[in-house]
Backbone and ligand atoms as CSV (ligand in chain L), in Angstrom:
chain,resi,resn,atom,element,x,y,z
A,1,MET,N,N,-14.906,24.701,13.076
A,1,MET,CA,C,-13.764,24.439,12.192
A,1,MET,C,C,-14.159,23.447,11.100
A,2,VAL,N,N,-13.805,23.755,9.904
A,2,VAL,CA,C,-14.096,22.837,8.807
A,2,VAL,C,C,-12.903,21.906,8.624
A,3,GLY,N,N,-13.138,20.638,8.810
A,3,GLY,CA,C,-12.058,19.658,8.722
A,3,GLY,C,C,-11.770,19.288,7.288
A,4,ILE,N,N,-10.908,18.327,7.149
A,4,ILE,CA,C,-10.454,17.900,5.830
A,4,ILE,C,C,-11.610,17.292,5.028
A,5,SER,N,N,-12.556,16.657,5.727
A,5,SER,CA,C,-13.644,15.983,5.024
A,5,SER,C,C,-14.936,16.776,5.175
A,6,GLY,N,N,-14.823,18.085,5.284
A,6,GLY,CA,C,-16.015,18.904,5.409
A,6,GLY,C,C,-16.596,18.876,6.803
A,7,GLY,N,N,-15.799,18.537,7.799
A,7,GLY,CA,C,-16.262,18.605,9.179
A,7,GLY,C,C,-16.573,17.258,9.780
A,8,GLY,N,N,-16.392,16.166,9.025
A,8,GLY,CA,C,-16.703,14.845,9.545
A,8,GLY,C,C,-15.693,14.341,10.553
A,9,MET,N,N,-14.459,14.802,10.418
A,9,MET,CA,C,-13.394,14.290,11.286
A,9,MET,C,C,-12.610,15.430,11.913
A,10,THR,N,N,-12.156,15.218,13.120
A,10,THR,CA,C,-11.270,16.208,13.727
A,10,THR,C,C,-9.849,15.948,13.236
A,11,ARG,N,N,-8.971,16.911,13.477
A,11,ARG,CA,C,-7.589,16.768,13.054
A,11,ARG,C,C,-6.912,15.584,13.771
A,12,ASP,N,N,-7.298,15.388,15.032
A,12,ASP,CA,C,-6.734,14.265,15.795
A,12,ASP,C,C,-7.157,12.924,15.210
A,13,GLN,N,N,-8.443,12.838,14.867
A,13,GLN,CA,C,-8.944,11.585,14.262
A,13,GLN,C,C,-8.221,11.311,12.959
A,14,GLU,N,N,-8.006,12.380,12.209
A,14,GLU,CA,C,-7.336,12.249,10.922
A,14,GLU,C,C,-5.904,11.740,11.115
A,15,LYS,N,N,-5.233,12.296,12.125
A,15,LYS,CA,C,-3.867,11.866,12.437
A,15,LYS,C,C,-3.841,10.385,12.805
A,16,GLN,N,N,-4.810,9.979,13.616
A,16,GLN,CA,C,-4.891,8.574,14.037
A,16,GLN,C,C,-5.111,7.664,12.842
A,17,LEU,N,N,-6.013,8.089,11.957
A,17,LEU,CA,C,-6.297,7.271,10.776
A,17,LEU,C,C,-5.075,7.163,9.883
A,18,LYS,N,N,-4.346,8.277,9.743
A,18,LYS,CA,C,-3.152,8.270,8.903
A,18,LYS,C,C,-2.119,7.309,9.498
A,19,ALA,N,N,-1.955,7.360,10.813
A,19,ALA,CA,C,-1.008,6.461,11.479
A,19,ALA,C,C,-1.449,5.011,11.289
A,20,ALA,N,N,-2.761,4.753,11.417
A,20,ALA,CA,C,-3.285,3.396,11.253
A,20,ALA,C,C,-3.050,2.912,9.826
A,21,LEU,N,N,-3.267,3.800,8.855
A,21,LEU,CA,C,-3.068,3.435,7.446
A,21,LEU,C,C,-1.607,3.144,7.158
A,22,GLU,N,N,-0.723,3.961,7.722
A,22,GLU,CA,C,0.711,3.748,7.478
A,22,GLU,C,C,1.180,2.442,8.111
A,23,ALA,N,N,0.650,2.143,9.311
A,23,ALA,CA,C,0.999,0.885,9.971
A,23,ALA,C,C,0.504,-0.287,9.141
A,24,LYS,N,N,-0.728,-0.166,8.634
A,24,LYS,CA,C,-1.318,-1.231,7.816
A,24,LYS,C,C,-0.499,-1.431,6.540
A,25,ARG,N,N,-0.098,-0.324,5.932
A,25,ARG,CA,C,0.696,-0.426,4.709
A,25,ARG,C,C,2.008,-1.175,4.978
A,26,GLY,N,N,2.671,-0.807,6.096
A,26,GLY,CA,C,3.924,-1.471,6.454
A,26,GLY,C,C,3.720,-2.964,6.649
A,27,ALA,N,N,2.628,-3.323,7.352
A,27,ALA,CA,C,2.349,-4.734,7.631
A,27,ALA,C,C,2.063,-5.495,6.339
A,28,LEU,N,N,1.309,-4.864,5.437
A,28,LEU,CA,C,0.962,-5.528,4.169
A,28,LEU,C,C,2.206,-5.755,3.320
A,29,ILE,N,N,3.087,-4.749,3.284
A,29,ILE,CA,C,4.307,-4.890,2.479
A,29,ILE,C,C,5.181,-6.004,3.052
A,30,ARG,N,N,5.251,-6.082,4.396
A,30,ARG,CA,C,6.009,-7.172,5.023
A,30,ARG,C,C,5.426,-8.525,4.650
A,31,GLU,N,N,4.081,-8.616,4.691
A,31,GLU,CA,C,3.400,-9.868,4.320
A,31,GLU,C,C,3.749,-10.282,2.893
A,32,ILE,N,N,3.708,-9.314,1.997
A,32,ILE,CA,C,4.009,-9.616,0.592
A,32,ILE,C,C,5.445,-10.114,0.466
A,33,ASN,N,N,6.365,-9.444,1.153
A,33,ASN,CA,C,7.764,-9.864,1.083
A,33,ASN,C,C,7.966,-11.263,1.669
A,34,ASP,N,N,7.225,-11.543,2.767
A,34,ASP,CA,C,7.325,-12.872,3.378
A,34,ASP,C,C,6.870,-13.963,2.426
A,35,HIS,N,N,5.869,-13.655,1.599
A,35,HIS,CA,C,5.295,-14.678,0.722
A,35,HIS,C,C,5.964,-14.732,-0.633
A,36,ARG,N,N,6.847,-13.785,-0.875
A,36,ARG,CA,C,7.484,-13.723,-2.183
A,36,ARG,C,C,8.276,-15.012,-2.464
A,37,ASN,N,N,8.908,-15.546,-1.415
A,37,ASN,CA,C,9.698,-16.771,-1.582
A,37,ASN,C,C,8.840,-17.925,-2.073
A,38,CYS,N,N,7.578,-17.969,-1.609
A,38,CYS,CA,C,6.684,-19.065,-1.988
A,38,CYS,C,C,6.324,-18.995,-3.459
A,39,LEU,N,N,6.467,-17.813,-4.057
A,39,LEU,CA,C,6.035,-17.641,-5.438
A,39,LEU,C,C,7.104,-18.116,-6.427
A,40,VAL,N,N,8.293,-18.323,-5.911
A,40,VAL,CA,C,9.382,-18.763,-6.777
A,40,VAL,C,C,9.313,-20.281,-6.887
A,41,ILE,N,N,9.404,-20.788,-8.102
A,41,ILE,CA,C,9.365,-22.240,-8.307
A,41,ILE,C,C,10.720,-22.823,-7.926
A,42,GLY,N,N,10.693,-23.715,-6.950
A,42,GLY,CA,C,11.940,-24.334,-6.499
A,42,GLY,C,C,12.352,-25.448,-7.434
A,43,PRO,N,N,13.550,-25.962,-7.253
A,43,PRO,CA,C,14.015,-27.089,-8.081
A,43,PRO,C,C,13.156,-28.324,-7.808
A,44,ALA,N,N,12.725,-29.002,-8.850
A,44,ALA,CA,C,11.860,-30.161,-8.695
A,44,ALA,C,C,12.646,-31.322,-8.103
A,45,SER,N,N,12.192,-31.826,-6.970
A,45,SER,CA,C,12.859,-32.981,-6.384
A,45,SER,C,C,12.057,-34.236,-6.716
A,46,ASP,N,N,11.106,-34.635,-5.852
A,46,ASP,CA,C,10.267,-35.775,-6.249
A,46,ASP,C,C,8.846,-35.290,-6.520
A,47,PRO,N,N,8.046,-36.083,-7.267
A,47,PRO,CA,C,6.730,-35.623,-7.740
A,47,PRO,C,C,5.781,-35.214,-6.620
A,48,VAL,N,N,5.853,-35.905,-5.452
A,48,VAL,CA,C,4.952,-35.581,-4.334
A,48,VAL,C,C,5.262,-34.183,-3.826
A,49,ASP,N,N,6.534,-33.919,-3.609
A,49,ASP,CA,C,6.961,-32.599,-3.163
A,49,ASP,C,C,6.519,-31.523,-4.136
A,50,GLN,N,N,6.681,-31.848,-5.395
A,50,GLN,CA,C,6.368,-30.899,-6.449
A,50,GLN,C,C,4.895,-30.530,-6.427
A,51,ALA,N,N,4.043,-31.567,-6.260
A,51,ALA,CA,C,2.606,-31.342,-6.243
A,51,ALA,C,C,2.212,-30.465,-5.066
A,52,SER,N,N,2.730,-30.779,-3.865
A,52,SER,CA,C,2.317,-30.009,-2.697
A,52,SER,C,C,2.855,-28.590,-2.788
A,53,SER,N,N,4.047,-28.416,-3.365
A,53,SER,CA,C,4.563,-27.060,-3.436
A,53,SER,C,C,3.809,-26.240,-4.474
A,54,SER,N,N,3.228,-26.910,-5.471
A,54,SER,CA,C,2.454,-26.144,-6.449
A,54,SER,C,C,1.121,-25.697,-5.837
A,55,VAL,N,N,0.564,-26.500,-4.905
A,55,VAL,CA,C,-0.640,-26.079,-4.185
A,55,VAL,C,C,-0.316,-24.888,-3.291
A,56,ASP,N,N,0.811,-24.981,-2.563
A,56,ASP,CA,C,1.237,-23.883,-1.705
A,56,ASP,C,C,1.418,-22.609,-2.520
A,57,ARG,N,N,2.004,-22.798,-3.690
A,57,ARG,CA,C,2.291,-21.652,-4.530
A,57,ARG,C,C,0.993,-21.006,-4.999
A,58,ASP,N,N,0.027,-21.855,-5.347
A,58,ASP,CA,C,-1.270,-21.369,-5.780
A,58,ASP,C,C,-1.937,-20.548,-4.678
A,59,LEU,N,N,-1.895,-21.095,-3.457
A,59,LEU,CA,C,-2.475,-20.387,-2.315
A,59,LEU,C,C,-1.755,-19.073,-2.083
A,60,ALA,N,N,-0.410,-19.124,-2.170
A,60,ALA,CA,C,0.387,-17.927,-1.925
A,60,ALA,C,C,0.067,-16.849,-2.957
A,61,ILE,N,N,-0.129,-17.265,-4.206
A,61,ILE,CA,C,-0.446,-16.297,-5.264
A,61,ILE,C,C,-1.779,-15.614,-4.958
A,62,ARG,N,N,-2.768,-16.431,-4.561
A,62,ARG,CA,C,-4.082,-15.852,-4.258
A,62,ARG,C,C,-4.019,-14.934,-3.044
A,63,TYR,N,N,-3.245,-15.370,-2.037
A,63,TYR,CA,C,-3.087,-14.595,-0.813
A,63,TYR,C,C,-2.437,-13.248,-1.110
A,64,VAL,N,N,-1.344,-13.299,-1.888
A,64,VAL,CA,C,-0.621,-12.069,-2.215
A,64,VAL,C,C,-1.499,-11.140,-3.064
A,65,ALA,N,N,-2.300,-11.721,-3.966
A,65,ALA,CA,C,-3.184,-10.907,-4.801
A,65,ALA,C,C,-4.188,-10.159,-3.928
A,66,ARG,N,N,-4.695,-10.856,-2.885
A,66,ARG,CA,C,-5.661,-10.214,-2.000
A,66,ARG,C,C,-4.983,-9.089,-1.216
A,67,ILE,N,N,-3.782,-9.372,-0.699
A,67,ILE,CA,C,-3.050,-8.359,0.053
A,67,ILE,C,C,-2.750,-7.147,-0.831
A,68,CYS,N,N,-2.385,-7.415,-2.078
A,68,CYS,CA,C,-2.082,-6.321,-3.007
A,68,CYS,C,C,-3.298,-5.431,-3.223
A,69,SER,N,N,-4.497,-6.027,-3.293
A,69,SER,CA,C,-5.669,-5.200,-3.547
A,69,SER,C,C,-5.988,-4.339,-2.324
A,70,VAL,N,N,-5.750,-4.870,-1.106
A,70,VAL,CA,C,-5.937,-4.047,0.100
A,70,VAL,C,C,-4.878,-2.950,0.144
A,71,LEU,N,N,-3.636,-3.319,-0.198
A,71,LEU,CA,C,-2.543,-2.346,-0.213
A,71,LEU,C,C,-2.870,-1.180,-1.153
A,72,HIS,N,N,-3.471,-1.515,-2.264
A,72,HIS,CA,C,-3.875,-0.508,-3.238
A,72,HIS,C,C,-4.867,0.481,-2.608
A,73,LEU,N,N,-5.837,-0.063,-1.859
A,73,LEU,CA,C,-6.833,0.783,-1.197
A,73,LEU,C,C,-6.179,1.645,-0.115
A,74,VAL,N,N,-5.252,1.030,0.656
A,74,VAL,CA,C,-4.574,1.756,1.730
A,74,VAL,C,C,-3.780,2.926,1.141
A,75,GLU,N,N,-3.081,2.665,0.035
A,75,GLU,CA,C,-2.294,3.729,-0.585
A,75,GLU,C,C,-3.188,4.820,-1.167
A,76,GLY,N,N,-4.328,4.388,-1.710
A,76,GLY,CA,C,-5.301,5.364,-2.211
A,76,GLY,C,C,-5.784,6.279,-1.099
A,77,ALA,N,N,-6.060,5.689,0.074
A,77,ALA,CA,C,-6.540,6.476,1.207
A,77,ALA,C,C,-5.457,7.453,1.676
A,78,LEU,N,N,-4.204,6.990,1.702
A,78,LEU,CA,C,-3.100,7.878,2.110
A,78,LEU,C,C,-2.942,9.037,1.116
A,79,ASN,N,N,-3.106,8.752,-0.174
A,79,ASN,CA,C,-3.057,9.821,-1.179
A,79,ASN,C,C,-4.180,10.820,-0.958
A,80,GLU,N,N,-5.365,10.285,-0.602
A,80,GLU,CA,C,-6.513,11.162,-0.383
A,80,GLU,C,C,-6.299,12.064,0.822
A,81,ILE,N,N,-5.637,11.522,1.860
A,81,ILE,CA,C,-5.333,12.357,3.023
A,81,ILE,C,C,-4.392,13.487,2.582
A,82,ARG,N,N,-3.406,13.140,1.772
A,82,ARG,CA,C,-2.437,14.134,1.292
A,82,ARG,C,C,-3.134,15.200,0.442
A,83,ASP,N,N,-4.072,14.741,-0.403
A,83,ASP,CA,C,-4.769,15.682,-1.285
A,83,ASP,C,C,-5.992,16.316,-0.640
A,84,ALA,N,N,-6.195,16.031,0.651
A,84,ALA,CA,C,-7.347,16.576,1.374
A,84,ALA,C,C,-8.678,16.177,0.757
A,85,THR,N,N,-8.742,14.982,0.186
A,85,THR,CA,C,-10.016,14.485,-0.335
A,85,THR,C,C,-10.455,13.234,0.421
A,86,PHE,N,N,-9.759,12.946,1.533
A,86,PHE,CA,C,-10.058,11.729,2.292
A,86,PHE,C,C,-11.410,11.843,2.991
A,87,GLY,N,N,-12.098,10.696,3.113
A,87,GLY,CA,C,-13.351,10.662,3.866
A,87,GLY,C,C,-14.562,10.921,2.998
A,88,VAL,N,N,-14.333,11.020,1.681
A,88,VAL,CA,C,-15.435,11.243,0.753
A,88,VAL,C,C,-15.572,9.998,-0.113
A,89,CYS,N,N,-16.803,9.542,-0.293
A,89,CYS,CA,C,-17.068,8.351,-1.088
A,89,CYS,C,C,-16.607,8.560,-2.534
A,90,SER,N,N,-15.831,7.600,-3.081
A,90,SER,CA,C,-15.331,7.779,-4.450
A,90,SER,C,C,-16.423,7.568,-5.486
A,91,LYS,N,N,-17.596,7.095,-5.044
A,91,LYS,CA,C,-18.671,6.859,-6.005
A,91,LYS,C,C,-19.649,8.018,-6.038
A,92,CYS,N,N,-20.221,8.342,-4.866
A,92,CYS,CA,C,-21.286,9.339,-4.857
A,92,CYS,C,C,-20.810,10.695,-4.353
A,93,GLY,N,N,-19.577,10.773,-3.809
A,93,GLY,CA,C,-19.042,12.052,-3.355
A,93,GLY,C,C,-19.561,12.506,-2.006
A,94,LYS,N,N,-20.348,11.652,-1.355
A,94,LYS,CA,C,-20.850,12.003,-0.016
A,94,LYS,C,C,-19.804,11.654,1.030
A,95,GLU,N,N,-19.951,12.288,2.185
A,95,GLU,CA,C,-19.023,12.035,3.265
A,95,GLU,C,C,-19.181,10.614,3.803
A,96,ILE,N,N,-18.069,9.911,4.027
A,96,ILE,CA,C,-18.126,8.589,4.651
A,96,ILE,C,C,-18.163,8.804,6.161
A,97,PRO,N,N,-19.113,8.173,6.862
A,97,PRO,CA,C,-19.218,8.380,8.308
A,97,PRO,C,C,-17.911,8.036,9.038
A,98,ALA,N,N,-17.539,8.869,10.036
A,98,ALA,CA,C,-16.280,8.677,10.763
A,98,ALA,C,C,-16.205,7.277,11.379
A,99,LYS,N,N,-17.364,6.759,11.814
A,99,LYS,CA,C,-17.390,5.419,12.427
A,99,LYS,C,C,-16.903,4.355,11.460
A,100,ARG,N,N,-17.359,4.477,10.228
A,100,ARG,CA,C,-16.957,3.516,9.190
A,100,ARG,C,C,-15.464,3.656,8.905
A,101,LEU,N,N,-14.969,4.878,8.856
A,101,LEU,CA,C,-13.551,5.095,8.572
A,101,LEU,C,C,-12.681,4.557,9.701
A,102,GLN,N,N,-13.202,4.637,10.935
A,102,GLN,CA,C,-12.423,4.106,12.050
A,102,GLN,C,C,-12.356,2.583,11.989
A,103,ALA,N,N,-13.456,1.971,11.516
A,103,ALA,CA,C,-13.482,0.516,11.401
A,103,ALA,C,C,-12.626,0.054,10.216
A,104,VAL,N,N,-12.793,0.697,9.065
A,104,VAL,CA,C,-12.047,0.339,7.851
A,104,VAL,C,C,-11.526,1.629,7.214
A,105,PRO,N,N,-10.332,2.104,7.683
A,105,PRO,CA,C,-9.851,3.421,7.232
A,105,PRO,C,C,-9.586,3.499,5.732
A,106,TRP,N,N,-9.378,2.331,5.084
A,106,TRP,CA,C,-9.057,2.355,3.654
A,106,TRP,C,C,-10.286,2.157,2.785
A,107,SER,N,N,-11.481,2.227,3.425
A,107,SER,CA,C,-12.703,2.040,2.657
A,107,SER,C,C,-12.928,3.207,1.685
A,108,PRO,N,N,-13.054,2.926,0.380
A,108,PRO,CA,C,-13.221,4.027,-0.576
A,108,PRO,C,C,-14.674,4.475,-0.743
A,109,TYR,N,N,-15.633,3.658,-0.253
A,109,TYR,CA,C,-17.045,3.942,-0.483
A,109,TYR,C,C,-17.804,4.145,0.822
A,110,CYS,N,N,-18.901,4.900,0.743
A,110,CYS,CA,C,-19.825,4.982,1.865
A,110,CYS,C,C,-20.586,3.648,1.952
A,111,ILE,N,N,-21.368,3.469,3.009
A,111,ILE,CA,C,-22.006,2.171,3.229
A,111,ILE,C,C,-22.966,1.817,2.089
A,112,SER,N,N,-23.763,2.785,1.635
A,112,SER,CA,C,-24.757,2.432,0.604
A,112,SER,C,C,-24.077,2.105,-0.730
A,113,CYS,N,N,-23.007,2.813,-1.072
A,113,CYS,CA,C,-22.301,2.486,-2.323
A,113,CYS,C,C,-21.586,1.142,-2.204
A,114,GLN,N,N,-21.069,0.843,-1.007
A,114,GLN,CA,C,-20.412,-0.442,-0.797
A,114,GLN,C,C,-21.417,-1.573,-1.010
A,115,LYS,N,N,-22.639,-1.374,-0.455
A,115,LYS,CA,C,-23.687,-2.393,-0.608
A,115,LYS,C,C,-24.044,-2.573,-2.073
A,116,LEU,N,N,-24.192,-1.458,-2.776
A,116,LEU,CA,C,-24.508,-1.515,-4.205
A,116,LEU,C,C,-23.409,-2.251,-4.965
A,117,ALA,N,N,-22.149,-1.938,-4.635
A,117,ALA,CA,C,-21.027,-2.571,-5.323
A,117,ALA,C,C,-21.051,-4.082,-5.085
A,118,GLU,N,N,-21.394,-4.475,-3.830
A,118,GLU,CA,C,-21.448,-5.904,-3.517
A,118,GLU,C,C,-22.594,-6.587,-4.262
A,119,GLN,N,N,-23.744,-5.902,-4.313
A,119,GLN,CA,C,-24.889,-6.457,-5.046
A,119,GLN,C,C,-24.544,-6.629,-6.509
A,120,PHE,N,N,-23.866,-5.606,-7.042
A,120,PHE,CA,C,-23.472,-5.630,-8.444
A,120,PHE,C,C,-22.546,-6.806,-8.707
A,121,ARG,N,N,-21.577,-7.008,-7.781
A,121,ARG,CA,C,-20.622,-8.095,-7.947
A,121,ARG,C,C,-21.329,-9.440,-7.888
A,122,ARG,N,N,-22.266,-9.558,-6.919
A,122,ARG,CA,C,-23.025,-10.811,-6.814
A,122,ARG,C,C,-23.835,-11.040,-8.078
A,123,GLY,N,N,-24.452,-9.964,-8.564
A,123,GLY,CA,C,-25.233,-10.041,-9.791
A,123,GLY,C,C,-24.386,-10.496,-10.963
A,124,ALA,N,N,-23.179,-9.951,-11.042
A,124,ALA,CA,C,-22.261,-10.307,-12.127
A,124,ALA,C,C,-21.878,-11.782,-12.040
A,125,GLU,N,N,-21.664,-12.249,-10.783
A,125,GLU,CA,C,-21.325,-13.654,-10.600
A,125,GLU,C,C,-22.475,-14.556,-11.008
A,126,MET,N,N,-23.711,-14.133,-10.622
A,126,MET,CA,C,-24.894,-14.912,-10.963
A,126,MET,C,C,-25.027,-15.031,-12.461
A,127,SER,N,N,-24.903,-13.901,-13.170
A,127,SER,CA,C,-25.109,-13.959,-14.605
A,127,SER,C,C,-23.986,-14.755,-15.269
A,128,ALA,N,N,-22.819,-14.728,-14.668
A,128,ALA,CA,C,-21.711,-15.521,-15.205
A,128,ALA,C,C,-22.048,-17.004,-15.108
A,129,VAL,N,N,-22.719,-17.384,-13.983
A,129,VAL,CA,C,-23.104,-18.777,-13.795
A,129,VAL,C,C,-24.116,-19.200,-14.847
A,130,HIS,N,N,-25.036,-18.271,-15.195
A,130,HIS,CA,C,-26.096,-18.622,-16.140
A,130,HIS,C,C,-25.654,-18.616,-17.599
A,131,LEU,N,N,-24.468,-18.120,-17.845
A,131,LEU,CA,C,-24.007,-18.047,-19.228
A,131,LEU,C,C,-23.788,-19.430,-19.838
L,1,ZN,ZN,ZN,-21.315,6.656,-1.755
């Protein structure tokens, strides 16, 4: 039987991954909603309070930004399942190993492309430092 990803996954595995992705999406959306209150600037009381709440707010903004980027990947993976393109690396078009998908179901890249992307990012950071 040829599966959705060209035979890499069984229908049961695919169902499990879809359920895992949907659960993850629900959890991420809840997290974002929980932190939304922190993003609102409260009425300024005394300067000490104000300073600590601005640090909290800064952390919350960074936290929510990170969650949003994972949410984006999770939704992308769910779209790919719907379009029957799930399990294929978005960079090189090769099949992503089922083991990797079970560990990180929202991973858009195969292992070698992920490594390249990380090297590229590190390289970009390095050159930014040297500028
Ligand atoms: Zn790849």
